[in-house]
N, C-alpha and C positions, 0 to 999 in steps of 0.2 A: 656694695650691693644694698646694704640697709639704707644708706643715705640716698641712693638712687631711687629706691621705692618711695621713701618718705618725702623727699624733696620734689620729685618729678612725677610721681604717681603713675597715671595711665600711660603717659608717653614713654617712660622707662620700661614699664611692664610689657609693652607691645613691641619692643625691639626684637628682631629675629623673624622667624617664620613659623607658622602654626605646624605642629604643636610644640615647637622648640623655642622657648623664650628664656630670658635670664634665669627664671626660677628653675627650669628644667636643666639648663646648662650648669647651674650651681649645684644642683642635686647630683648630676652625673659626675661633676668634678670632685665633689666631696666623697662620692662613693669610690672613685678611682684612686684618690690620693690620701684619703683619710677615713675611708669607709669601714675599715676593720675596727677602728676605735669606736665610732658612734653606733655601729651596728652591734658590737659587743655590749655596749652600754644598754642599748634598747633590748637586746635579747636577755641580758641579765635581769633587767627590771621586769620583763615579761615572765621570765622563769620563776621569779619570786612572787609573782602575782600582784605587782604594784597596780592599783586600779587604773591609773592614767595609761599605762602601757597596754593593759588588757582591753579596756574599752576603745582605745585608739585603734588597736588591731581589728576589733570587731567592726568598727566604723569603716575602716579601709576595706575589709572583706565585703561589707555590704555595698560599698561603692563599686567594687569589681563586679558584683552580681548585677547591679543596676546598669553598669556600662555594657556588660555582656547582653543584657536584655535589649538594650538599644541597638547594638550591632546586629544581633540576630533578628531584630524586628525590622531591619532594613534601613535604619537611620544612618546618617553620615558618620563615618569612622572618626573624623576629626571632631565633630560636634559631640560624639559620645565620649571621646577621650577628654574633652574640655570639662565635662561634668566630673570625671574621675579626679581631676586636679584638686577639687575642694576636699577630697579625702586624703590625698597623699601630701598636701601642704603641711598637715599636722606633724609629719616626720621631722620637719625643720626644728621642732622643739628639742629633739634629742641631738641634732647636729649642734645647735646652740649650746646645749648643756655640755657636750663634750668639748667644744671650743673654749668654754669657760675654764676648764681644768688646766689649761696651759697658758692662760692669759692673765695679765696683771689687772686687777679690778680698776685701777686708775684709767686704763684704756677705755673702759666702759663709760666713764664720766667724760672723757675726751670725745668719744663717739656721740654722746648725747648732746654736748655743747656744740660740736661742729654740725651735727644734723640740724639742730635748732637754727643756727646761723644761716646755713645754706637754704633751709626751708623758708626762712623769712625772706631772704633775697629772692628766691624763686617765686614765692607767693606775691611779693610786691611787684616784681617784673611782669608776671603773667597777668595780674590785675590791670597793670598799666597798658600792656599790649592789647588786652581784650577790648579796650576802648579806642584803639587806633585803627581797628578794622583791617581792611585790605591794604592799607598803606604800609604795613610792616611786612607784607609779602609772605614768603615761605617761612620766615622766622617763627611766626606764631604757630605754625603747624607742629613744631617740635617742642613747644612749651605748653605743658598742661599743668593745671593747679596741683598743689600738694594733696596727697590722698588723705592724710590725717593730721592736720595742724594741732589738734588737741592732744595727740599721742605724745609728742615731745614736750608740750606744755605741762602735762601731768608728770612726766619724768623730771622736769626741772623743779616742780614743786616737791617731789619726793627727795631730791638731793639739794634743795635750796640752801641748807646750812653750810654746805661744803663748796658752794660756788662763789662765795664772797660777793663783791659788787657786780660780778658778771651776771648774777641772777636777774637784775633789773632790766638791762637791755635785751637779754635773751628771752626772758618770759614776756616782757612787753612786746617784743617783735613777734613772738609766737601768737599772742592774743590779737595783734593787729592783722596778721595773716589770716587768722580764724575769722575775723570780722569782714575782711575784704572778700572772702569766699563764703558767702552767706548760706551755708547749709545749716538749717535749723537743727538737724540731728547732730551735727558737729558741735554746735553750741551746747546742746543738751548733754552731749557726751562729756564736754569739758566741765560743765557744772557738776555732773554726778561723779565722774572719775576724779576730778580735782577736789570735790567735796570730801570724798572718802580719804584722800591723802591728807587733807587739812585736818580732818577729824582724827586720823591716826597720829598726826604730828602734834596735836594739842596747840598750845599757844605759840609755839616756836615760829610759826609762819604768819601770824596775824600782822605784825608790824610790816613785814616785807610786802604782804598782800595789800595792806592799806596804802603804802607808798605807790605801788604799781597802779592800784585802782584810781587814786587821785590823778596820777599822770594820764591815765587812759581817759577818764571823764573829761579832763581839760582838753585833750585832743579832740574828742568827739564833739564837744560843745563849740570849740573854736574853729576847727578846720574840717570836722566831720561832714557838714553839708557839701563841702567841695570835693569829697572823695567818693566817686562812684564805685559801686561794688561790681563784682564779676557775676557771671551766670547768665547775662543777657536778659534779665527780667526787670531791669531798672532799679532805681533807688540809690541811696547813698548811706554814709555812715553817721547821719544825724541821729540823735537819740529817738526822734519821732519815728524814723523809718525802722530802726532796730526794734523798737517796741511793737510796731505794727506787724513786723515779720513774725515775731514770737507769738503775738495774739492770734495770728492766722491758724495756729495749731489748735486753738480752742474755739474761736468764734470769728469767722471771716467778716461778718457784718460790723462788729466792733472795730476790727482792724481797718476796714474801709472808712469808718467814721473818724478814726485817729488821723488818717491821711487827709480826709476831706476838709478838716478844720483849717488847714493851711495850704494844702496842695491843690492841684488842678484835676480836671476830669481824667487826664492822661495818667496822673499819679494813682488815682483810684483804680484805673484799669490795670496798672502794673501790679498793684497789691492783690487784685483779684486773680491775676495770672499766677502769682506766687501761691495763693491759697489753693488754686486748681491742682497743684501737684499732689496735695493731700487727697483730693478726690480721685485722682488717677490711680494712686496706690490702692485706695479702698476698692475701686472697681477691679483692679488686677487681682487683688487678694481674694475678693469674692468669686471672681471667675475661676480661679485656681481651685478653691475649695468646692465650688459647685461641680467642677469637672470630675473631681475625685468621688463625689457623691453619685453623680450620674453614671459613672462607669465602674463603680464599686472598686475603686483603686486605693482606698484608705490605707491598706497594709503596705503595698509596694510602690505606689505612685506610678507615674507614666514611664519611668526609666529615662536614662540619659540618651540624648540624641533628639528627643522630642523638644520642641520649643514652646515654653509656656506662653510666650508672646502671641502665638497664634490664637489663643483663647480670647484675646481682645483685638485680634486682627492687626497686630503690630509686630515689627521685627525687633523684638526685645527678648533676651534669653532669661533674664532674672526679674522677679517681681519686686525687687528692692526691699526684701526682708528675708534673712537667711532661714528663718523658721518656715516661712511659706515656701521658700525655694526647696528646702529639704522635703517638706510634705509633698509638694508637687512632683518632684522627680523620684524621691526614694520612699515616700509614704511615712506612716507612723513609726515604722521600724528605724528608718534612717534618722528621723528627728529624735527619737528616744535615745538612740545610741550617742548622738552628738550631745544631747542634754546630759547624759551620763558622763561623757568626756569632760564637759565644762565643770560639772559638779566635782569630779575627781580632781581636776586642776585646782579648783578653789580650795578643796580640802587639803591638798598638798601645800598650797600657799599658806593656809592658816597654820599649818604645822611648823612653818619656818621660824627661826629666831627673829625677834623684832629688829628692825633696822631699815635703812632706806631701800634696799632691794625688795624686801617684803612689801613695803608701802607701794613701791612702784608696780609690782606685780598685781596687787589687788586693784590699784587705780587703773592700770592699763587694761585689765580684764574687763572692768565695767565700761571703760571708754570704748573699747572695740565692740563689745556686744551691743551698745547703743547705736553705734555707727552702722553695724550690720542689721539692725532692726528697721532701718529706714532708707537704706541705700545699698549699692553694690559693695558688699563687704567681704565676708569670709569665703565667698565663692570666687573672689578675684585675687590675683597675686599681689596687687599694689596695697592691699590691706592684710591679707592672710600671711604672706611671706615674712614681712617685718614683724608682724604680731607674734608668730610662733618662734621665729629665730631669736628675736630679742628676748622673748619670754624665757626661752631655754638658757640664754646667756645669764640673765638675771637670776634665774632659779639656780643655776650652777654656782654662781658667786654666793648666793645666800646659803646654799647647802654647805659650801666650804667655809662658812663663817665670816664672809667678807662684810663687816659692819661698816658703820659710818667712818671710822678712823681710817679704814683701808680705801674707801671710795674717794 
């Protein structure tokens, strides 16, 4: 399940029929065959007032309220329930925690390495097929890019000292996949999440990172211009294109100048299209905030079932920012509750003994929050489910004292 979400992203998440998808089937199965264990764990932590359990419960209760508002307001039952999913995904944290109690920590490391290898293979394949177009027929319909290439890369950094020489091909492959699917938010999440792990590890990772960096730079300089990237907006893996893509976050004019020095008018048009996604987000976010102001809905939001995309006359449910998403649908109350949940999680992570699991938890928390700030993140199962489930596993191992020697 974890590898399915991480390696195949949206394609895996949409298997089934609404509103029953892999996440819901897994939740139901875990309830039927192991529910007593994780529910007891959750209730025990709730009874002792553990902040994570308390705030998570309040966040779920507010989601039920917003879903009920949507149903009573005449919105689609299915669409209203889709909104509730963002609130019950968090329960996967306790499922993962309970699973860790009966699992060998070495299994976690095998999971990480296999997920990285499969994600790399899937990422390279989908990038290649995206440029073959209709000639691949129906095959391409079932292959979608990985949801979070940076997620496994950050994990590999946290456990690098215990991966031996396998670290180099696995981490290098993860970075290549990250570059082939050029989400600027994903790149930023890798820089921040990975940076936190490197900072916590000290000098132990410097030599390994230097070797991977030299290899990656050589690849980009030699064959990068021959490797077209995915997303349909043009460009390749040359250093010039990569630099221009990142500069679009700050100044689109400078980005166009970088491309114009050696590129064609068509190349400039492509980089302008990439920059346009930033403007689309700003327009969507502004429209959402304006709608709350106009209808005095700051406290409760519009409720689930309503589509925020109608505010900009598009068939889009999420504004590509989880904070704006929560504000739009659940108001300041919903956003405040989730912010409290994240802070409680971070405090719980800080209290853990030092080790690779603690590093991984802090790094992947930052990675996922960055992804959720600029794309479809914690409101979607292909990000939220592996995030909460793997976080619960790692937290359980860390609580049990599984340090580096056990990993």
